[in-house]
C-alpha positions in Angstrom: 29.2 106.4 -248.0 28.5 104.4 -251.1 28.1 106.7 -254.1 25.1 105.9 -256.3 26.8 107.3 -259.4 29.7 105.0 -259.0 27.3 102.0 -258.7 24.6 102.5 -261.4 23.9 98.8 -261.5 22.6 99.0 -257.9 19.9 101.4 -259.1 19.6 103.5 -255.9 19.6 107.1 -254.9 20.2 108.7 -251.5 19.4 112.1 -250.0 20.6 112.9 -246.5 21.2 115.7 -244.0 23.0 115.4 -240.7 22.8 117.5 -237.5 26.4 116.8 -236.5 29.5 115.3 -238.0 29.0 112.3 -235.7 25.6 111.5 -237.0 23.7 108.5 -235.9 21.9 107.7 -239.2 23.7 105.9 -242.1 23.1 103.6 -245.0 25.0 101.0 -247.0 24.5 99.3 -250.4 26.5 96.3 -251.6 26.4 93.4 -254.0 26.1 89.8 -252.6 25.6 87.9 -255.8 24.7 88.2 -259.5 22.2 91.0 -259.7 21.6 90.6 -255.9 22.0 93.6 -253.7 21.6 94.5 -250.0 20.2 97.9 -249.0 20.6 98.9 -245.4 19.4 101.9 -243.4 20.1 102.3 -239.7 19.8 104.7 -236.8 22.3 104.5 -233.9 21.0 106.0 -230.7 22.7 109.3 -229.7 24.8 111.9 -231.6 28.0 111.8 -229.5 31.5 111.0 -230.6 31.0 107.3 -229.8 28.5 107.1 -232.6 31.1 107.9 -235.2 33.1 104.8 -234.2 30.1 102.5 -234.2 29.0 103.1 -237.8 32.1 101.5 -239.5 31.9 98.5 -237.1 28.3 97.8 -238.1 29.0 98.2 -241.8 32.0 95.9 -241.7 30.2 93.2 -239.6 27.1 93.3 -241.8 29.1 92.9 -245.0 31.1 90.0 -243.6 28.2 88.1 -242.2 26.1 88.5 -245.3 28.8 87.5 -247.7 29.7 84.4 -245.6 26.2 83.0 -245.6 23.1 83.2 -247.9 20.9 82.8 -244.8 20.2 86.5 -244.1 18.2 85.8 -240.9 21.2 83.9 -239.4 23.5 86.6 -240.6 21.5 89.3 -238.8 21.3 87.1 -235.6 25.1 87.0 -235.8 25.3 90.8 -236.2 23.1 91.2 -233.1 25.3 89.0 -231.0 28.4 90.8 -232.2 26.9 94.3 -231.5 25.6 93.2 -228.1 29.2 92.3 -227.1 30.9 95.4 -228.7 28.5 98.3 -228.3 28.6 100.6 -225.3 25.7 99.8 -222.9 24.0 103.1 -223.8 23.9 102.3 -227.5 21.4 100.4 -229.6 20.6 100.3 -233.3 17.4 100.3 -235.3 17.7 99.2 -238.9 15.9 98.1 -242.0 17.5 95.6 -244.5 16.2 95.0 -248.0 17.6 92.3 -250.2 16.7 92.5 -253.9 17.3 89.8 -256.5 16.7 91.3 -259.9 17.1 88.1 -261.8 14.3 86.3 -259.9 12.4 89.6 -259.4 12.1 88.9 -255.7 12.9 90.6 -252.4 13.4 89.9 -248.7 12.9 92.5 -245.9 14.0 92.5 -242.3 13.0 95.2 -239.8 15.0 95.6 -236.6 12.9 98.0 -234.5 12.9 100.5 -237.4 10.2 102.3 -239.4 8.5 100.3 -242.1 9.7 100.5 -245.7 7.4 101.5 -248.6 6.7 99.6 -251.8 5.9 101.8 -254.8 4.6 99.7 -257.7 5.3 100.8 -261.3 1.7 99.9 -262.2 -0.3 103.1 -261.5 -3.3 101.0 -260.7 -1.5 99.6 -257.6 -1.3 101.8 -254.6 1.8 102.6 -252.7 1.9 100.7 -249.4 4.1 100.2 -246.3 5.5 96.8 -245.6 5.0 96.3 -241.8 7.3 93.8 -240.2 8.2 93.5 -236.5 11.7 92.7 -235.1 13.9 93.5 -232.2 16.4 96.4 -232.2 20.1 95.4 -232.6 22.6 95.1 -229.9 20.4 94.7 -226.8 18.6 91.4 -226.6 20.2 87.9 -226.2 16.9 86.5 -227.2 16.8 88.3 -230.6 13.4 88.0 -232.3 13.4 88.6 -236.0 11.3 87.4 -239.0 11.8 88.1 -242.6 9.2 89.1 -245.2 9.6 88.0 -248.8 7.7 88.8 -252.0 7.7 89.3 -255.7 8.4 92.5 -257.6 8.4 93.8 -261.1 11.0 95.8 -263.0 10.4 99.4 -262.3 8.9 98.9 -258.9 10.6 101.1 -256.2 11.3 100.8 -252.5 11.7 103.6 -249.9 13.9 103.2 -246.9 14.3 106.1 -244.5 15.0 107.2 -240.9 12.7 109.0 -238.6 14.1 112.4 -239.2 12.4 112.4 -242.6 8.9 112.2 -241.2 8.9 113.6 -237.7 9.7 116.9 -236.0 9.8 116.5 -232.2 10.5 120.2 -231.7 7.2 121.0 -233.4 5.2 118.2 -231.8 5.0 116.2 -235.0 5.6 112.5 -234.2 6.3 109.7 -236.7 2.7 108.4 -236.8 1.6 111.6 -238.3 4.5 111.6 -240.7 3.8 108.1 -241.8 0.3 109.2 -242.9 1.7 112.2 -244.9 4.5 110.4 -246.7 2.3 108.2 -249.1 0.5 111.3 -250.3 3.8 112.9 -251.3 5.0 109.7 -252.9 1.8 109.3 -254.9 2.3 112.8 -256.4 5.9 112.0 -257.4 5.9 108.3 -258.2 6.3 108.7 -261.9 9.3 111.1 -261.7 12.5 109.7 -263.1 14.4 107.9 -260.2 17.0 110.6 -259.6 14.4 113.4 -259.5 12.0 111.3 -257.5 14.5 111.0 -254.6 15.5 114.7 -254.7 11.9 116.1 -254.8 10.6 113.7 -252.2 13.4 114.7 -249.9 12.8 118.4 -250.4 9.0 118.2 -250.0 9.3 116.0 -246.9 11.8 118.3 -245.2 9.6 121.3 -246.0 6.8 119.7 -244.0 9.1 119.3 -241.0 9.6 123.0 -240.5 12.6 125.4 -240.8 14.7 123.9 -238.1 16.2 120.4 -238.5 15.8 118.4 -235.3 17.4 115.0 -236.3 19.5 113.3 -238.9 17.8 112.3 -242.1 18.5 109.5 -244.6 16.2 108.7 -247.5 17.2 105.7 -249.7 15.2 104.9 -252.8 15.7 101.7 -254.7 14.4 100.8 -258.2 14.1 97.1 -259.2 
């Protein structure tokens, strides 16, 4: 995994926990231009040994397609085609991709069957909010439907990308809808923490709400503009 301490210019932090060595959740962060970064969080179906082989394939293809073209929608369509051809029939991938251009203070967001991301404005008068965007899961459909969402941001604004293990606990009957309602409350109480402490404390408090037994992989990726 990419280490946030080795890439301070990307201004991200990650907290994670995995059930097995061959976990299905992963993230990637990489530069695609001057002060332009891609932040990617994904969840591969299943936790078997096949999953461990799929993760590096997705990372490699994603980086190649996005570095070859500045059209991120077409790059993700190419990724879907490649995964449909290469993934085992039992596998599919949900993912969220965030592109941040710090020079122009803008962003793009693509959701591929994944949970929404959250925008946390630096301005305390502005509420935290989810960015809802629909899109197909990766590696299944020939007719891949995906639309991007773009917007403006300010220095100090933050984004939250995460997998479902952060907010749901199936073993305790807590589904992601309930977790999505709880998460903004936690974020609101922590939003003015320094970015390293913000990620760590949000992860700890979210996990505490899930109960003592971890039921799924967890990835929390926080990004500061």
